[in-house]
C-alpha positions as CSV (number, residue, x, y, z in Angstrom):
1,X,-0.1,-0.4,-0.1
2,X,1.4,3.7,-1.2
3,X,0.9,6.6,0.8
4,X,-0.2,9.4,-1.3
5,X,0.3,13.2,-0.2
6,X,-1.9,16.0,-1.7
7,X,-2.1,20.0,-1.3
8,X,-0.9,23.2,-2.7
9,X,2.5,23.7,-3.5
10,X,3.7,24.9,-0.1
11,X,2.0,22.5,1.9
12,X,5.3,20.3,2.9
13,X,4.6,17.1,0.9
14,X,7.9,16.7,-0.4
15,X,9.6,17.5,2.8
16,X,7.1,15.6,4.9
17,X,7.1,12.6,2.2
18,X,10.7,12.2,2.4
19,X,10.6,11.8,6.3
20,X,7.5,9.8,6.4
21,X,9.0,7.4,3.9
22,X,12.0,7.5,6.2
23,X,9.9,6.4,9.6
24,X,7.8,3.7,8.0
25,X,10.8,2.2,5.8
26,X,9.1,3.2,2.7
27,X,10.2,4.0,-1.0
28,X,9.6,7.9,-1.7
29,X,8.8,9.4,-5.0
30,X,8.2,12.8,-6.0
31,X,6.1,12.9,-8.8
32,X,7.5,16.6,-10.0
33,X,10.9,15.2,-10.2
34,X,9.9,12.4,-12.3
35,X,8.3,14.7,-14.7
36,X,11.5,16.5,-14.7
37,X,13.6,13.5,-15.2
38,X,11.0,12.2,-18.1
39,X,10.7,15.7,-19.8
40,X,14.7,16.8,-19.4
41,X,13.4,20.2,-18.2
42,X,12.0,21.8,-15.1
43,X,8.5,21.8,-14.4
44,X,9.0,25.6,-15.1
45,X,9.8,25.3,-18.5
46,X,7.7,22.6,-19.7
47,X,4.8,25.6,-18.3
48,X,6.5,28.5,-20.2
49,X,7.6,26.8,-23.5
50,X,4.6,24.1,-24.0
51,X,1.4,25.7,-21.9
52,X,-0.7,24.5,-18.8
53,X,-2.8,22.2,-21.1
54,X,0.5,20.3,-22.4
55,X,1.9,20.4,-18.5
56,X,-1.3,18.5,-17.1
57,X,-1.5,15.9,-20.0
58,X,2.3,15.4,-19.3
59,X,1.6,14.9,-15.4
60,X,-1.5,12.9,-16.1
61,X,0.5,10.4,-18.4
62,X,3.4,10.0,-16.1
63,X,1.5,9.8,-12.7
64,X,-1.1,7.5,-14.3
65,X,1.9,5.2,-15.5
66,X,3.7,5.0,-12.2
67,X,3.8,1.4,-10.9
68,X,4.9,1.8,-7.5
69,X,4.9,-0.4,-4.0
70,X,5.5,0.3,-0.4
71,X,6.0,4.4,-1.6
72,X,5.2,7.6,-0.3
73,X,4.6,9.7,-3.1
74,X,4.4,13.4,-2.9
75,X,2.5,14.6,-5.8
76,X,2.3,18.0,-7.7
77,X,-0.5,20.2,-6.5
78,X,-2.2,20.0,-9.7
79,X,-2.4,16.1,-10.0
80,X,-6.1,17.0,-8.6
81,X,-7.4,18.2,-12.0
82,X,-6.8,14.7,-13.4
83,X,-9.6,12.3,-12.6
84,X,-7.6,9.4,-13.9
85,X,-4.5,10.2,-12.2
86,X,-6.3,10.4,-8.9
87,X,-8.1,7.1,-9.6
88,X,-4.7,5.6,-10.3
89,X,-3.3,6.5,-7.1
90,X,-6.1,6.0,-5.3
91,X,-6.2,2.1,-6.5
92,X,-2.9,1.4,-4.7
93,X,-2.8,4.1,-1.9
94,X,-4.2,6.0,1.0
95,X,-4.5,9.4,-0.1
96,X,-3.7,11.6,2.7
97,X,-4.5,15.6,2.2
98,X,-2.1,18.1,3.8
99,X,-4.4,21.3,4.4
100,X,-2.6,24.3,5.0
101,X,-4.4,27.5,5.3
102,X,-4.2,30.0,2.6
103,X,-2.4,32.6,4.3
104,X,0.5,30.3,5.4
105,X,0.7,28.8,1.6
106,X,0.9,32.6,0.6
107,X,4.0,32.9,3.0
108,X,5.8,30.1,2.1
109,X,5.4,30.5,-1.5
110,X,8.0,33.4,-2.5
111,X,8.7,32.4,-6.0
112,X,5.6,31.7,-8.1
113,X,7.2,32.4,-11.3
114,X,9.8,29.9,-10.9
115,X,8.2,26.9,-8.7
116,X,6.1,25.3,-11.7
117,X,2.8,26.1,-10.0
118,X,-0.4,25.6,-12.6
119,X,-2.1,28.9,-12.5
120,X,-4.2,29.5,-15.3
121,X,-4.3,33.2,-17.0
122,X,-6.0,35.6,-15.1
123,X,-6.0,33.6,-11.7
124,X,-3.9,34.7,-8.6
125,X,-2.8,32.0,-6.1
126,X,-6.0,32.5,-3.5
127,X,-8.0,31.7,-7.0
128,X,-6.1,28.6,-7.2
129,X,-6.1,27.5,-3.7
130,X,-9.8,28.0,-3.8
131,X,-10.7,25.9,-6.6
132,X,-8.2,23.1,-5.6
133,X,-9.1,22.9,-1.9
134,X,-12.6,20.9,-2.8
135,X,-10.7,18.5,-5.0
136,X,-8.1,17.8,-2.5
137,X,-11.1,17.4,0.0
138,X,-12.9,15.1,-2.4
139,X,-10.0,12.5,-3.4
140,X,-8.7,12.4,0.3
141,X,-9.0,9.0,2.5
142,X,-7.6,11.5,5.3
143,X,-7.2,15.3,5.9
144,X,-4.4,16.5,8.3
145,X,-4.3,19.9,9.3
146,X,-0.9,21.0,9.2
147,X,-1.1,24.6,10.5
148,X,0.5,25.9,13.2
149,X,2.4,22.2,13.4
150,X,6.0,21.4,12.4
151,X,6.9,18.9,10.3
152,X,7.9,16.0,13.2
153,X,4.4,16.8,14.4
154,X,2.6,16.2,11.1
155,X,4.4,12.9,10.2
156,X,3.6,11.6,13.5
157,X,-0.1,12.6,12.8
158,X,0.0,11.0,9.8
159,X,1.5,7.5,11.3
160,X,-1.3,8.0,13.9
161,X,-3.9,8.4,11.6
162,X,-2.7,5.7,9.2
163,X,-2.6,3.1,12.1
164,X,-6.3,3.8,13.1
């Protein structure tokens, strides 16, 4: 069984995922890194050169094709736009939504133009947040409130919730 971390960019999926995998003796995969390796370029380059639709097609194809076991998976924040990718992730794993309030996300994301975040033209970070949170809620098996908690506490909370 895999543990799949979903949530906004800046929620801590990659950082927390490594520590969670280590604590549970699992492998760790960051889907953003898999995409970059597969494409041979940064997420932001894909978005800038190919556009949002092409990026989301690439993300769906790569994430849907992953065949992982006993793995903690940190996903890109935009993976929830793909019903197909989320279905594949849910088949082989337990999906944990790392919920962080908007104000905290805004503080953490200082590099919006280089981070490779899917933001449609005319939208801002708050629009993206409000659009995605209902999708994260829809697909998650577990919701973890990460506000005002350090990373170790969040890891402990996930392990506790998974054991129940």
